[in-house]
N, CA, C and O of each residue as an XYZ file, in Angstrom:
588
protein
N       0.863     -1.174      0.000
C       0.000      0.000      0.000
C       0.903      1.228      0.000
O       1.748      1.401      0.878
N       0.706      2.062     -0.989
C       1.503      3.295     -1.100
C       0.672      4.446     -0.553
O      -0.443      4.694     -1.012
N       1.219      5.139      0.422
C       0.515      6.237      1.076
C       1.499      7.349      1.385
O       2.063      7.400      2.478
N       1.703      8.232      0.434
C       2.555      9.398      0.676
C       2.130     10.513     -0.260
O       1.464     10.259     -1.264
N       2.502     11.734      0.052
C       2.113     12.876     -0.760
C       3.185     13.297     -1.760
O       2.879     14.012     -2.715
N       4.418     12.880     -1.570
C       5.522     13.287     -2.440
C       5.472     12.541     -3.771
O       5.505     11.310     -3.803
N       5.392     13.287     -4.861
C       5.372     12.659     -6.179
C       6.659     11.883     -6.430
O       6.624     10.789     -6.993
N       7.783     12.437     -6.022
C       9.066     11.741     -6.220
C       9.076     10.380     -5.521
O       9.528      9.389     -6.095
N       8.579     10.334     -4.291
C       8.545      9.076     -3.539
C       7.543      8.117     -4.163
O       7.786      6.912     -4.221
N       6.415      8.649     -4.629
C       5.435      7.793     -5.309
C       6.065      7.112     -6.526
O       5.863      5.918     -6.749
N       6.822      7.870     -7.303
C       7.481      7.305     -8.486
C       8.528      6.286     -8.066
O       8.578      5.188     -8.618
N       9.365      6.637     -7.093
C      10.401      5.702     -6.625
C       9.791      4.404     -6.097
O      10.328      3.321     -6.328
N       8.678      4.519     -5.393
C       8.009      3.324     -4.876
C       7.586      2.412     -6.022
O       7.705      1.191     -5.922
N       7.100      2.993     -7.094
C       6.662      2.183     -8.237
C       7.836      1.584     -9.003
O       7.760      0.449     -9.473
N       8.906      2.336     -9.127
C      10.102      1.801     -9.792
C      10.621      0.598     -9.009
O      10.935     -0.441     -9.590
N      10.708      0.744     -7.700
C      11.197     -0.369     -6.874
C      10.206     -1.530     -6.864
O      10.613     -2.691     -6.912
N       8.913     -1.228     -6.803
C       7.893     -2.290     -6.832
C       7.986     -3.080     -8.133
O       7.835     -4.302     -8.136
N       8.230     -2.390     -9.221
C       8.381     -3.063    -10.508
C       9.600     -3.986    -10.490
O       9.524     -5.125    -10.951
N      10.715     -3.500     -9.963
C      11.932     -4.322     -9.871
C      11.710     -5.556     -9.002
O      12.172     -6.649     -9.329
N      10.998     -5.369     -7.892
C      10.779     -6.445     -6.929
C       9.523     -7.280     -7.241
O       9.231     -8.256     -6.550
N       8.791     -6.884     -8.287
C       7.544     -7.551     -8.686
C       6.533     -7.587     -7.530
O       6.036     -8.637     -7.123
N       6.261     -6.369     -7.025
C       5.328     -6.177     -5.913
C       4.168     -5.309     -6.403
O       4.406     -4.277     -7.030
N       2.931     -5.697     -6.136
C       1.800     -4.842     -6.543
C       1.746     -3.567     -5.695
O       2.191     -3.550     -4.547
N       1.200     -2.516     -6.273
C       1.017     -1.248     -5.565
C      -0.472     -0.932     -5.533
O      -1.154     -0.988     -6.557
N      -0.962     -0.600     -4.354
C      -2.355     -0.193     -4.168
C      -2.338      1.197     -3.544
O      -1.649      1.431     -2.551
N      -3.105      2.124     -4.135
C      -3.123      3.514     -3.679
C      -4.554      4.033     -3.754
O      -5.316      3.649     -4.642
N      -4.914      4.904     -2.818
C      -6.211      5.569     -2.837
C      -5.967      7.056     -2.685
O      -5.179      7.476     -1.838
N      -6.641      7.857     -3.503
C      -6.343      9.285     -3.587
C      -7.167     10.156     -2.645
O      -6.874     11.347     -2.539
N      -8.155      9.646     -1.973
C      -9.008     10.425     -1.066
C      -9.744     11.537     -1.796
O      -9.944     12.624     -1.254
N     -10.141     11.259     -3.021
C     -10.991     12.170     -3.772
C     -11.897     11.313     -4.642
O     -11.435     10.619     -5.547
N     -13.180     11.370     -4.358
C     -14.172     10.570     -5.070
C     -13.760      9.097     -5.068
O     -13.940      8.403     -6.069
N     -13.216      8.625     -3.965
C     -12.887      7.210     -3.816
C     -12.056      6.654     -4.950
O     -12.377      5.593     -5.487
N     -11.005      7.339     -5.322
C     -10.167      6.929     -6.453
C      -9.159      5.871     -5.997
O      -8.182      6.181     -5.314
N      -9.411      4.629     -6.385
C      -8.564      3.491     -6.035
C      -7.724      3.095     -7.240
O      -8.251      2.893     -8.334
N      -6.409      2.984     -7.036
C      -5.504      2.526     -8.084
C      -4.844      1.229     -7.659
O      -4.379      1.093     -6.527
N      -4.809      0.278     -8.580
C      -4.091     -0.977     -8.381
C      -3.139     -1.125     -9.561
O      -3.551     -1.071    -10.719
N      -1.863     -1.312     -9.249
C      -0.849     -1.538    -10.272
C      -0.187     -2.875     -9.972
O       0.570     -2.990     -9.009
N      -0.463     -3.875    -10.780
C      -0.001     -5.237    -10.537
C       1.392     -5.463    -11.141
O       1.554     -6.211    -12.105
N       2.383     -4.802    -10.550
C       3.765     -4.976    -10.998
C       4.255     -6.407    -10.783
O       5.230     -6.830    -11.404
N       3.583     -7.150     -9.909
C       3.929     -8.562     -9.726
C       3.602     -9.366    -10.977
O       4.283    -10.343    -11.288
N       2.564     -8.957    -11.693
C       2.157     -9.637    -12.921
C       2.652     -8.913    -14.177
O       2.850     -9.529    -15.224
N       2.845     -7.600    -14.053
C       3.246     -6.760    -15.194
C       4.432     -5.877    -14.799
O       4.269     -4.665    -14.661
N       5.628     -6.463    -14.614
C       6.765     -5.657    -14.151
C       7.178     -4.551    -15.123
O       7.852     -3.603    -14.720
N       6.790     -4.653    -16.379
C       7.134     -3.624    -17.369
C       6.085     -2.516    -17.455
O       6.223     -1.575    -18.237
N       5.052     -2.640    -16.654
C       3.965     -1.653    -16.648
C       4.524     -0.267    -16.297
O       5.341     -0.139    -15.385
N       4.080      0.772    -17.025
C       4.497      2.141    -16.720
C       3.825      2.598    -15.425
O       2.667      2.261    -15.180
N       4.537      3.360    -14.597
C       3.932      3.869    -13.354
C       2.667      4.690    -13.628
O       2.550      5.349    -14.661
N       1.746      4.638    -12.703
C       0.498      5.414    -12.770
C      -0.290      5.094    -14.044
O      -0.882      5.984    -14.654
N      -0.292      3.834    -14.433
C      -1.045      3.373    -15.607
C      -0.585      4.055    -16.891
O      -1.321      4.088    -17.877
N       0.631      4.598    -16.881
C       1.167      5.272    -18.062
C       0.632      6.683    -18.273
O       0.944      7.314    -19.283
N      -0.166      7.188    -17.340
C      -0.797      8.503    -17.512
C       0.203      9.655    -17.551
O      -0.079     10.693    -18.149
N       1.366      9.488    -16.923
C       2.369     10.549    -16.894
C       3.530     10.251    -17.835
O       4.541     10.953    -17.813
N       3.396      9.228    -18.652
C       4.478      8.844    -19.550
C       5.374      7.811    -18.899
O       5.397      7.684    -17.674
N       6.100      7.082    -19.702
C       6.930      5.996    -19.182
C       8.265      6.478    -18.630
O       8.951      5.726    -17.937
N       8.645      7.718    -18.924
C       9.937      8.228    -18.446
C       9.769      9.246    -17.322
O      10.594     10.148    -17.174
N       8.715      9.108    -16.537
C       8.421     10.097    -15.489
C       9.579     10.278    -14.518
O       9.809     11.387    -14.036
N      10.315      9.203    -14.219
C      11.438      9.300    -13.286
C      12.442     10.350    -13.773
O      12.880     11.199    -12.997
N      12.796     10.291    -15.026
C      13.741     11.261    -15.593
C      13.104     12.627    -15.767
O      13.764     13.650    -15.582
N      11.832     12.654    -16.120
C      11.142     13.917    -16.369
C      11.034     14.787    -15.116
O      10.981     16.012    -15.225
N      10.999     14.180    -13.933
C      10.820     14.928    -12.684
C      12.126     15.495    -12.122
O      12.098     16.392    -11.279
N      13.254     14.985    -12.577
C      14.548     15.396    -12.009
C      14.737     16.904    -12.082
O      14.629     17.509    -13.148
N      15.018     17.494    -10.933
C      15.331     18.910    -10.850
C      14.141     19.846    -10.906
O      14.322     21.063    -10.901
N      12.930     19.316    -10.959
C      11.756     20.180    -11.037
C      11.321     20.656     -9.653
O      11.439     19.929     -8.667
N      10.822     21.872     -9.598
C      10.231     22.392     -8.368
C       8.855     21.773     -8.188
O       8.329     21.135     -9.100
N       8.278     21.962     -7.018
C       6.933     21.455     -6.758
C       5.946     22.025     -7.772
O       5.100     21.298     -8.293
N       6.051     23.312     -8.051
C       5.142     23.950     -9.017
C       5.307     23.346    -10.413
O       4.329     23.190    -11.145
N       6.530     23.010    -10.773
C       6.786     22.438    -12.101
C       6.287     20.993    -12.213
O       6.157     20.465    -13.318
N       6.008     20.356    -11.072
C       5.496     18.982    -11.076
C       3.980     18.928    -11.214
O       3.421     17.864    -11.479
N       3.313     20.055    -11.041
C       1.851     20.093    -11.080
C       1.277     19.504    -12.377
O       0.291     18.770    -12.302
N       1.839     19.785    -13.563
C       1.278     19.166    -14.776
C       1.301     17.629    -14.728
O       0.392     16.986    -15.252
N       2.312     17.048    -14.117
C       2.369     15.591    -13.982
C       1.268     15.102    -13.048
O       0.609     14.098    -13.320
N       1.077     15.822    -11.946
C       0.030     15.457    -10.987
C      -1.339     15.521    -11.664
O      -2.185     14.650    -11.459
N      -1.544     16.547    -12.461
C      -2.829     16.691    -13.162
C      -3.073     15.520    -14.111
O      -4.195     15.022    -14.204
N      -2.036     15.081    -14.812
C      -2.176     13.935    -15.728
C      -2.462     12.656    -14.953
O      -3.354     11.887    -15.308
N      -1.692     12.440    -13.890
C      -1.844     11.209    -13.102
C      -3.244     11.111    -12.496
O      -3.856     10.043    -12.509
N      -3.741     12.214    -11.973
C      -5.040     12.216    -11.306
C      -6.216     12.351    -12.273
O      -7.370     12.276    -11.852
N      -5.936     12.549    -13.560
C      -6.982     12.786    -14.552
C      -7.847     13.962    -14.107
O      -8.989     13.798    -13.676
N      -7.276     15.122    -14.223
C      -7.846     16.368    -13.707
C      -9.344     16.525    -13.978
O     -10.086     16.985    -13.111
N      -9.784     16.150    -15.165
C     -11.189     16.342    -15.525
C     -12.132     15.471    -14.697
O     -13.337     15.721    -14.677
N     -11.608     14.463    -14.020
C     -12.449     13.550    -13.240
C     -12.411     13.844    -11.736
O     -13.073     13.157    -10.957
N     -11.650     14.847    -11.326
C     -11.524     15.174     -9.904
C     -12.718     15.986     -9.410
O     -13.455     16.582    -10.196
N     -12.888     15.994     -8.098
C     -13.914     16.857     -7.500
C     -13.491     18.314     -7.682
O     -12.304     18.614     -7.812
N     -14.462     19.201     -7.690
C     -14.152     20.632     -7.811
C     -13.264     21.088     -6.652
O     -12.392     21.938     -6.826
N     -13.493     20.515     -5.469
C     -12.695     20.858     -4.288
C     -11.219     20.573     -4.527
O     -10.372     21.416     -4.230
N     -10.900     19.403     -5.057
C      -9.498     19.061     -5.286
C      -8.925     19.835     -6.470
O      -7.774     20.269     -6.421
N      -9.702     20.011     -7.522
C      -9.225     20.788     -8.673
C      -8.759     22.172     -8.244
O      -7.693     22.632     -8.653
N      -9.562     22.830     -7.420
C      -9.219     24.184     -6.998
C      -8.065     24.207     -6.008
O      -7.428     25.245     -5.828
N      -7.786     23.086     -5.368
C      -6.723     23.034     -4.362
C      -5.342     22.748     -4.933
O      -4.337     23.141     -4.341
N      -5.276     22.073     -6.071
C      -3.978     21.648     -6.606
C      -3.024     22.828     -6.794
O      -1.850     22.736     -6.435
N      -3.507     23.914     -7.343
C      -2.659     25.085     -7.553
C      -2.284     25.818     -6.280
O      -1.399     26.674     -6.292
N      -2.952     25.490     -5.180
C      -2.692     26.156     -3.904
C      -1.666     25.427     -3.034
O      -1.234     25.952     -2.008
N      -1.278     24.219     -3.442
C      -0.322     23.440     -2.639
C       1.008     24.171     -2.587
O       1.538     24.610     -3.608
N       1.529     24.290     -1.387
C       2.760     25.025     -1.074
C       2.620     26.533     -1.301
O       3.611     27.264     -1.269
N       1.389     26.993     -1.529
C       1.105     28.421     -1.630
C       0.322     28.840     -0.385
O       0.819     29.568      0.473
N      -0.931     28.349     -0.319
C      -1.790     28.664      0.829
C      -2.113     27.433      1.656
O      -2.607     27.554      2.777
N      -1.841     26.240      1.116
C      -2.023     24.984      1.857
C      -0.764     24.136      1.685
O      -0.007     24.325      0.732
N      -0.546     23.204      2.609
C       0.681     22.411      2.555
C       0.536     21.108      1.788
O       1.532     20.547      1.332
N      -0.689     20.616      1.637
C      -0.906     19.350      0.961
C      -2.343     19.287      0.463
O      -3.104     20.242      0.618
N      -2.706     18.168     -0.131
C      -4.064     17.979     -0.611
C      -5.036     18.007      0.563
O      -4.751     17.426      1.610
N      -6.185     18.675      0.406
C      -7.195     18.625      1.467
C      -7.835     17.243      1.490
O      -8.102     16.658      0.440
N      -8.074     16.734      2.672
C      -8.655     15.405      2.810
C      -9.760     15.439      3.850
O      -9.531     15.820      4.998
N     -10.951     15.042      3.447
C     -12.093     15.003      4.351
C     -12.176     13.638      5.017
O     -11.787     12.626      4.434
N     -12.686     13.622      6.243
C     -12.780     12.370      7.001
C     -13.574     11.308      6.247
O     -13.207     10.133      6.274
N     -14.649     11.698      5.578
C     -15.439     10.705      4.846
C     -14.637     10.090      3.710
O     -14.786      8.903      3.421
N     -13.785     10.883      3.061
C     -12.949     10.360      1.973
C     -11.860      9.438      2.524
O     -11.514      8.440      1.892
N     -11.326      9.766      3.687
C     -10.319      8.913      4.324
C     -10.950      7.574      4.704
O     -10.352      6.519      4.491
N     -12.146      7.619      5.260
C     -12.837      6.383      5.653
C     -13.141      5.519      4.436
O     -12.922      4.308      4.460
N     -13.639      6.133      3.383
C     -13.911      5.397      2.158
C     -12.619      4.801      1.607
O     -12.589      3.640      1.199
N     -11.560      5.594      1.599
C     -10.271      5.107      1.108
C      -9.771      3.913      1.891
O      -9.238      2.963      1.317
N      -9.941      3.959      3.199
C      -9.530      2.833      4.041
C     -10.295      1.570      3.681
O      -9.717      0.486      3.603
N     -11.592      1.711      3.464
C     -12.415      0.560      3.081
C     -11.997      0.019      1.717
O     -11.913     -1.195      1.530
N     -11.735      0.912      0.767
C     -11.316      0.472     -0.564
C      -9.962     -0.231     -0.519
O      -9.783     -1.287     -1.126
N      -9.013      0.359      0.204
C      -7.675     -0.251      0.319
C      -7.766     -1.616      0.978
O      -7.186     -2.583      0.484
N      -8.487     -1.706      2.089
C      -8.558     -2.993      2.797
C      -9.258     -4.050      1.944
O      -8.898     -5.226      1.998
N     -10.247     -3.645      1.166
C     -10.927     -4.587      0.278
C      -9.987     -5.061     -0.829
O      -9.971     -6.246     -1.163
N      -9.212     -4.151     -1.393
C      -8.261     -4.529     -2.445
C      -7.175     -5.449     -1.901
O      -6.804     -6.423     -2.556
N      -6.663     -5.150     -0.713
C      -5.639     -6.010     -0.102
C      -6.227     -7.390      0.197
O      -5.581     -8.408     -0.051
N      -7.434     -7.424      0.723
C      -8.130     -8.683      0.995
C      -8.228     -9.503     -0.291
O      -7.933    -10.698     -0.304
N      -8.643     -8.848     -1.363
C      -8.766     -9.511     -2.666
C      -7.403    -10.008     -3.145
O      -7.294    -11.119     -3.664
N      -6.376     -9.196     -2.974
C      -5.028     -9.569     -3.417
C      -4.562    -10.858     -2.758
O      -3.926    -11.692     -3.403
N      -4.871    -11.025     -1.486
C      -4.413    -12.208     -0.765
C      -5.338    -13.415     -0.916
O      -4.864    -14.552     -0.930
N      -6.647    -13.189     -1.030
C      -7.576    -14.314     -1.062
C      -8.034    -14.726     -2.459
O      -8.420    -15.874     -2.677
N      -7.991    -13.790     -3.399
C      -8.445    -14.107     -4.754
C      -7.669    -13.233     -5.751
O      -8.262    -12.428     -6.468
N      -6.341    -13.398     -5.788
C      -5.502    -12.496     -6.588
C      -5.810    -12.492     -8.083
O      -5.560    -11.494     -8.759
N      -6.345    -13.581     -8.604
C      -6.665    -13.634    -10.028
C      -7.763    -12.644    -10.400
O      -7.884    -12.258    -11.563
N      -8.561    -12.231     -9.420
C      -9.654    -11.297     -9.683
C      -9.351     -9.869     -9.257
O     -10.265     -9.062     -9.086
N      -8.079     -9.557     -9.087
C      -7.671     -8.171     -8.832
C      -6.680     -7.798     -9.925
O      -5.560     -8.306     -9.972
N      -7.113     -6.909    -10.791
C      -6.253     -6.541    -11.909
C      -5.799     -5.096    -11.774
O      -6.314     -4.348    -10.943
N      -4.846     -4.717    -12.584
C      -4.404     -3.325    -12.623
C      -5.538     -2.458    -13.141
O      -6.282     -2.853    -14.039
N      -5.655     -1.283    -12.568
C      -6.655     -0.340    -13.053
C      -7.031      0.680    -11.999
O      -6.428      0.754    -10.928
N      -8.040      1.461    -12.328
C      -8.513      2.536    -11.454
C     -10.028      2.479    -11.389
O     -10.700      2.212    -12.385
N     -10.551      2.732    -10.201
C     -11.997      2.876    -10.050
C     -12.280      4.092     -9.182
O     -11.423      4.542     -8.422
N     -13.485      4.612     -9.303
C     -13.912      5.747     -8.485
C     -15.247      5.398     -7.846
O     -16.146      4.870     -8.501
N     -15.362      5.700     -6.558
C     -16.574      5.438     -5.800
C     -17.042      6.770     -5.222
O     -16.456      7.273     -4.263
N     -18.082      7.334     -5.792
C     -18.533      8.660     -5.405
C     -19.635      8.569     -4.353
O     -20.773      8.217     -4.662
N     -19.287      8.888     -3.114
C     -20.253      8.825     -2.013
C     -21.397      9.822     -2.199
O     -22.549      9.513     -1.897
N     -21.080     10.998     -2.688
C     -22.120     12.012     -2.876
C     -23.161     11.515     -3.877
O     -24.360     11.685     -3.659
N     -22.709     10.903     -4.972
C     -23.657     10.347     -5.945
C     -24.517      9.250     -5.320
O     -25.716      9.164     -5.588
N     -23.900      8.415     -4.487
C     -24.639      7.327     -3.848
C     -25.751      7.892     -2.971
O     -26.858      7.353     -2.959
N     -25.479      8.957     -2.245
C     -26.483      9.560     -1.368
C     -27.538     10.319     -2.162
O     -28.721     10.279     -1.824
N     -27.118     11.005     -3.204
C     -28.055     11.794     -4.005
C     -28.940     10.931     -4.904
O     -29.969     11.402     -5.389
N     -28.553      9.677     -5.132
C     -29.303      8.813     -6.038
C     -30.004      7.683     -5.294
O     -30.098      6.561     -5.792
N     -30.487      7.990     -4.109
C     -31.236      7.000     -3.357
C     -32.533      6.663     -4.090
O     -33.141      7.521     -4.731
N     -32.937      5.424     -3.986
C     -34.174      4.977     -4.622
C     -34.989      4.160     -3.634
O     -34.446      3.568     -2.701
N     -36.283      4.134     -3.849
C     -37.127      3.303     -3.016
C     -36.773      1.832     -3.268
O     -36.597      1.425     -4.416
N     -36.669      1.042     -2.204
C     -36.390     -0.375     -2.426
C     -37.613     -1.059     -3.053
O     -38.759     -0.686     -2.801
N     -37.332     -2.044     -3.854
C     -38.467     -2.734     -4.488
C     -38.405     -4.219     -4.226
O     -39.274     -4.962     -4.680
């Protein structure tokens, strides 16, 4: 389970996981964004599902935090983020120190991570690389009468 805010460390974790053939599971705490990268099955897989390019390790060298923002936007698929997180990305290290995280998103993330880890150990064939989003607000706003 990868849980850190530093993009450089996130990349290094994936490079090492690929070398060691270890899967990486990450949750972004925004709209329940769960990422699974099965480096154990796909050691040649590009970090972050290839969203930031296959040479991200070299591309980040010497960049300031502000210069890394375009990579973060690609990795997180900016158009799919909550408005709250979209507006916060440009404020990191300006008016805020890190991504804002709400308790409900942390709780959801914990449930998603623990479910993915459970699946990895008990039924690994049914856990593949990819990304999913679980939107709690949509779930509450789309309640229906039981039938």
